[in-house]
N, C-alpha and C positions, 0 to 999 in steps of 0.2 A: 797316206803317210800320217800327218797330224801329230808328230812328236816334237815338242817345241824347244826345250832347253838345250838339247844336244843334237843338232841337225846332223845328217849323214856327213862324214868327213869328205873333204874335197878330193882326197886321193891318198895314195900310199906313201907319198914322198914327203920327207921332212921339209923340203924347200917350200911346199905350199904353206906349211905352218909358219915357218920363219918369215915368209913374205907377208902373210896375213898380220902377224904381230908387228912387223916393221911398219906396215901401212897404218895400223891403228896407233902405234906409238908416235909416228910422225905427226899424225893429225892432232893427237892430244897435246903433244909438245908445243906445237904451233899455237894451239888455242890458249894454253897457259901463258905463253909469251905475249900474245896479242889476241885478246878475245874477239877483236873485230876483223882479224885476218881471214883470208880465204883459205880453203884447203889446198895443200901443195899437190894433191893428187887430182888429176882431171876427173876421175870417176866419182870423186866425192864432192866436187864443186856443187854449190847451190842446194846442199842437203842439210845445212845447219839452220834450223828454224825453231823459234819458240823456246830456245834454251835447252833443247833436248836433242839426243842423237836421232837421226832419221832411221827408218827401218833398214836402209841399205847399210849404214855404219854398224848398227846393231848386228846385222847379219854377218858383217865382216868379223866382228868380235866373237860371235858365237861360232863361226866357222873355224877361227883360229883355235879357240878352246877345244872345239870338237876334234880337230886334227890331232892335238896333243893327247886328248883323252883316247882317241881311237888308236894311236900308236902304242900307248901304254896298255890299252885293253886287249889289243890283238895278242900281245905276249902273255897276258894274264888269263885268257879264256881257258875254262876248264877243259882238260884233255879228253874228258869222256865224250863230249858232243863231237869233237873232231874225230876221235877214234870210231865212234858209231857211224859217222858219215862216210869215212874212208872205207871201213869194213863193208858197208852197204854197197859202195861202188865196186869194190874188188870182188864181191860175191857174185855180181851179175853185170859184168862190164858191157854186155851187149843189150841190156834191158832198158837203156835210157837214151834213146836217140835224141831227146830234147834236153838232156840234163847237163849240169856243170858239176865239177868237183867242189868239195867244201872249201869255202874261203871265208875268213873272218870279215873281210870287207870286199864285197863283190863289185865288179865294174861292168858286168854285162848281164844279160837276161839269164834266168835260170828256170828250167822246167823239166818235165819228164813226160813222155808219152809212150806208154809201154803196156803190153800184156802182163799179167801177173805170172812171173816165172815159176812160182811155187805151186801153181794149180794146173788144171787141164786146159788153160786158156790159150795155149800156143797156137791153136788153129782157130780161135774165136775172133782173131783180129787180123784184118788185111791192111797192112800199112801201104798206103798208096804213094805217100810223099815223104820219105825219110828226110830228116832235117839236120842231122849232125854228121860228124865224121867226114866221109868222102863227099857227102852231099852238101856240106856246109857252105862251100864257095858258091855253088849253084843257088842255094837258098838266099845268100846275101845279095847276089846280083838280082835275083828275082824280086826280093823285097824292095830294092832300090828302084827297079824298073817299074813295078806296079804302083808303088806308093811314093817314091822319092825319099823314103826314110832309110838312111844307111844304118845298118846294124839291127834292123827289125828281124825277129825270128818268127817263122810261121810254119804250119804244117797241116796236113789233113789225114783223116783216118775214116775207115768204114767198117762197120761190124760185119762179121762173116755171114750172118743171116740177112743182111741188107736192110734191117729195120731202121737203122740210123746211121748217120755220118756226122763227123764233127771236124771243126777246124779251130786252130788257135793262132794267136798273134801276141807277141810280147815285145815291148819297145821301151828303152830307157827314157826317152823323151827329154825334157829340159832339166831333169835332175842330174847332179854330178855323178851319182852312182845308181846301180840297179838293185832294188830291194824286193821287187815282185818275184814270185815263183808260181809255178803251176804244175799240175799232175793230172794225167788221164790214164785210166785203167779199164780194160775189158777182161772179163774172166768168166769162168763157170765154177759154181760152188754147189756140190751135191746135185749136179745136173741142171742147175738153174743159171741162166745167163744173167750176169750183172754188169752194169756199166757205172763207173765212178769218175767224177770230174771235180777238180779242186783248183781254186785260185787263192793265193795268199799274198797279202800286202804287208811287207815288213816295215817297221819303224824303229828308230833308235839303233839300227844295225840289222844285218840280214840273217842272224843266227836262228831266230825263231822261225822265220819263213822257210829257211833252208831245211830245218828239222821237220817241219810239217810236210814239205814236198817229199822228203825222203821216207817218212814213216806214217803219216796220218791215215792215208787210204789203206795201206797195208795193215795197220793196226785194226782198222774198222772191219776189214774182211775176215780177220782172224777172230773177231769177237764171237763167242759161242751162240749168241742170240741174234746174229746178223740177219739171218733169213726169217727167223720166227718172230722177232720183235725188233724191227729195224730202227725204230725211233729210240728205243732203250739202248740199243747197241751204239747208235750215234752219240747220244748224250754221254754215256759212260766212256766211250773212246776219247771224246774231246777232253773230258776232265782228266782222264788218266794220262793222255799225251801232254797236256799242260803241266801236270805234276812232274813228268820226266824232263820237260824243258827247264822248269825252274830248278830242278836238281842238277841238271847238266851244265847250264850256263850260270855258274855260281860266282863268277868274278864280280867283285864290288865295282869294277870299272865298266861293267856292261849292264844294260837294262833293256835288252832287245825285246821286241814284241811283234805280234803279227795279227792281222785279221784272218778269217777263213770263211770262204763261201764254197760249200760242197754240195754237189747234186749226186744222188744215188738212185739208179734205176734198177728196180728188182721186179721182173715180170712187167706188169702194166701199172706199177706204182712208182711214182717219182717223188722222192723226198729231197727237200732242200734245207740244209742246216746253215745257219749264219752266226758268226761271231764278229762283231765290228761293223765297219761301214762299207765293205765290199757288198755287191748286190747281185741279185738274180731276178730275171723276168722271163716269162714265156709269152709267145705270140699265139693267140687263139683266135682264129677267124680274122686275123689282121689287127687285133687289139692287144695292147700290152697289158699283161697281168703280173703285178709284182708278186714274187714268191719269197721276199725277205723284207724286213723293216730295219733300216739302219739303226745301229746302237749308238745314239748320240747322247751326250751328257744332259742336254736340255729336254730330252724326251721325258714327259711327266713321270712315267713309271720308273724310268732309269734314274732320274734325279732323286726321286724319293728313296729308292733303294740305296743309292750312293750316300746320301746324307744320313740315312738311318744307320749306315755302317761306319759313320765317322768321317766320311770324305766331304769335299766341297765341290761345288760346280760354279765356275765364274767365267766371265767374258774377258778374253784377251785375244783380240782379232777374230776369235771364234769361241764357242763354248768349250771349256776344258775341265777335265777332272783334276782337282788340286792345282789348277793353273798350268798343267803339263800336257795331258793327253786329250786329243780331240775326238775320242770315242770312249764309250762307257764299258765295252767288253773287248777283251783281246787275250790271245795267248801270250805267255811271258809277262813282262812288266812287273817284276818282283816288287818294286817299291810301291806299287799301287794295288797289289794283289788282294788286299782286304776288300776292295770294292770294284776293281776291274776284273771281272770274271771271264772264264772261258766256257761258261755254260751256254749252249746254243739254243736259239729259237729254231723250231723245225716246222716246216709246212709241207703238206702232202697234196699231190695232184694226181688224179687218175689220167692215165694216158689213153686218149681216144682220138678219133679222126679229126677233131677240131684243133688238136695240139700240133702246131707247126714247128716252132723253134724254141730253144732254150738258150739264153744268153747269161753267162757268168762273167763278171769283170770287176777289176779294182776301181777305186774312185777316180783314177785318172781319166776314165771314160765318163762316169756318171756326173762328174763335176761340171761337164760342159755340154753333154748330150742328153736330151730328155728321153724318157722311156718310149714314148710314141714315135719319136724320131728314129730311135734304134730299130724298132720293128719295121718301119718303112724302108730303112737302109738295108736291113738283112734280107727282106723279101725281094728287093730289087737286084740283089747280087747273084752271081753264078756259082752257088754252092757255099757251104759254111766257111771254108778257108778264105775264099775271096771276101765273104762278109766280115770275118774277123779282121782281116787286113784293112778293109775299107773303114770299119769302125775306128781302128787305131789311127789311120790316116786323118780322118775327120776330126777326132779328138785333138790330135796334135795341131792340125790347121786351125782349130777353134781355140787355140792358146791354152790347152791343158798344161799345167805346170808340173805334173807328176809323172811317175812311171805309168805306163798303160799296158794292161794285160787283159785279154778277153778270150773266152772259149764260146764258140757257137755250135750248138747241136741241132741237127735237123732230123725230124721224125718222118719216116717215109710211108708208113701205113700201107704196105703192100705195093706201093708204086715203085717203078724202077729206081734204084738208088743211084750209085755212082757219085763220085765226089763233086762233080760239076753239074748236078741236076738239082 
């Protein structure tokens, strides 16, 4: 997440806003009448120290303001992004077993696991565990049964050629709303098998992450240089998609943004592109190898770039750009666009027999679980879906305060595949 001044709204209902303002007004009124008095609210007791609001009371104030802003912003969101999302859903209603319809403020997980309906990929993907529609109830019970996490979404897929299988898991966690999104695609382009995986962590609202889920991987596969110069295609597609987001979400009441961690497998070449602080690692011979470097404002090269462009980097419970954003690159974020870019860093890895697993995840996982711990957990589980669910469960148990979404990909190298091997 990492977006400070306007946290995600507590909900869609005006009662949340009124209650938050009432709680704050009551506390301030009592303090003015009697500075030595205790708070009338049990939740706020023992939080007045040093003549300043505690973080808890500041959070109440921010949440109240955010609720009001969210209610106004929902009505003011540019119609173009809503229209594009709805049209995308209507065009291929069966293509998104893991997806959600467009919502200005989402309250649940959102993702998509689908073959590319516009290509010859319909036979390139064998869906083993459908996770929406008629299967949604079974999925919910399975998630609770395996992990104890109610509302967790998970699923598993295997490529038709048996060379890889993948699993995903997505969970709202301790956040009041869900701003993570994910997308998985298997396809054939000009006879070449390609696999694409994306995880997107929204902040300041879900619009940017929702747009990336709906369009980024599709846009990438349509780029004319996708097979010939994949790195060029990735960079160009990221920047072009960011421009569309900025144009579409034009309301002054919204400043949605999102990270993106995308893995693209073309033949035996794996490309990982990163914008923001979501992360990717691979397991090679049991060792964790990072394939991304978090875009943090205090990173030496990022700080220099931001300051040269006229921005500032300062400490406010974490390092932030202009005191606002806790990452130095992102999609969206119009108000910081002069120095918060969507230009990706791209790393390339040759797929060989040493490459065991690929893990993509939002910072809800990485904040509490170390790279080496993740590889050990993944290797001990019975298949990539079970591994993704286990990672989510452990991150939540270890007190992650964020949404948690991860994709685990297993490379089989000629071994019998199957989702549980």
